[in-house]
N, C-alpha and C positions, 0 to 999 in steps of 0.2 A: 558557417557555424557548425553545420552537420559534420563536415570533415574534421574539424578540430575536436568535436566531442568524440568522434570515432577514434581519432588518434590518441586522445587521452585514455579512453577505455582500453584500447589495444595496448598502450604502454603500461598502464597499471596492471592489466591482466597478465602481461608477460612476467611481471615481478612477483605475482602471487602464485600459490600452489595451483597447478593445473590438474594433476591426477597423481595419486600415490605420494602426495606432498613433494612433488618435483616442480621446481620453478623453471619455466622454459628459458629464462634469460641466463640462468647459470647451470642448469642440469643437463644440457644437451651436448656438452663438449667432451664426453668421455672416450668414445671410440670413433674410429674413422667413419663407419656408416652413420653413426649419430651426428657427427659433424657435417657430413655431406647432405644427409636427408632430413635432419632436424635443425642443425645449426644454420645452414643457409637460409631456410625459411624464417627462422627467428631474426637473422640479420636483415632479411628483406622487410620484415614487419617493423623492426627498429628504424630502418631507412625510411619507411612510409611515415612513421611517427615524426621523425626528424624533418622530413620533407614538408609535412603539413604544418608543423609548429615553428620551423625556422625558415623565414623567407629567403635568406641568402643561399641556403641549400637548395631551395626550390628554384632559384635563379640559376644555380649551377646545373641542376637537372634540365632546365630549359635550354641552356647553352649546349649541353652535351646530350641532348635528347635522342639523336639518331643512334649513337653508340650505346647508350644505356638501354635503349629499346631492344637493340640486337642482342646485347648480353643477357638481358632479362628473359627474352624469348628462349635463348639457349638454356638458361637455368631452369625455366619452367618445363621445357620438354625433357631435360635431364631428370628433374624431379619426378615428372609423370612417368617416364620410362623406368626409373629406379623403383618407384613404389609399385608399379605394375609387375616388374620382374620379381620383387620380393613377395608380392601377393600370390603370384603364380607358382612360386617355389614353396609356398606355405611355410615361410619362416615364422616361427612362433613369437618372435619378439616384435613383429610388425603387424599392422592392421591386415585383416583378411581381404579376400577378393571383393566381397560386397561393399565393404567400407571404402576401399580404394576406388572401386567403380563409381560409387556415389561422389567421391571427391573429384574424380576426373571428369565426370559428366557436368557437375556444377561449374568447375573452373574452365573446362573446355568450351562450354556454351558461352561463357563470358568472354573467353579469349577470341572466339569466332565473331561474337557480336561486335566487339570493339574495333575490329579491323576496318580501316578506311574512315574511321570517325576522328576528325581532328588531325593534328600533326602527331608525329611519333613522340614528341616531347610531352604532349598532353596525355598520352596513353601510358607514360611511365608509372605514375602512381597506381593505376589499376593493375599493371603488370606486377608491381611490387606486392600488391594484395593477392594476386593470383598465385604467386610463388609461395606466399605465406599460407594460402588457403588449402593447398594440396594436403599437407599433413594435418592441418587444423581440422578440416572436415573429416578426413579419414579417421583420426583418433577420436573425434567427437562421436562419430557413428559407432566406432568399435567399443569405446569405453562409456557408453551413454549412461550407465548407472554409477560410475566412479568419478564423475567430473566434479571438481572443486570450484570455488568461487573464481579463481583465475581463469579457468576454462570458459566459464559463462561470460566473463568480461571480454575475453579474447574473441569469442564467437559474436557477441553483441557489437564490439568495436569493428570486427571484420565486416559484419553485415552492414553496419551503418556506413563504413568506409566505401564498400562496394556500391551501396545506394547513392552516396554522394558523388562518387566518381562517374557512375553511369548517368546520373542526372546531368552532370556537367558535360559529359561526352555526347549525350543525346542532342544537345543544342548546337554542337559543333558542326561545321559544314562537312559534308562527305567529300573525301579526297579520293579521286580515282587512282588505281594502281598505275605506276609509271614504268612498267616494263618488267 
């Protein structure tokens, strides 16, 4: 029930204004950096919402868990590296170094914590949230005074989703690394 509430909050928040009256679901598709560093996380958030609310899609993720896990780890590290590179070059359109560092610390700790817990397929929803969390946390820290209702719903949905996924992974058996 917690994960479904998180998915609903996240889905509704993506459709409402986030900041400066921009809706993430439609306003991040303008430029190539916007598509890569904002569009992919929005797509990951939408995939989490659909994964949680549509059981056949969750079954598809279960069947293809190993490949999805590998792809999502590449996406996460690409996003983390891209945000760090933009923050270090002081690009004015992107969050600053402190905001990006906060996002990378939070998501990096969760990424490290989930390793070895459950199967790769059971970790896919948390990886979707981590991909969505990099820009969400960075922009929330950067624009802390200019956040609209959509931003607060996305933040609440993301936090509840992470809580639900970590509670589920915490009870999974630990799987040793196989080489």
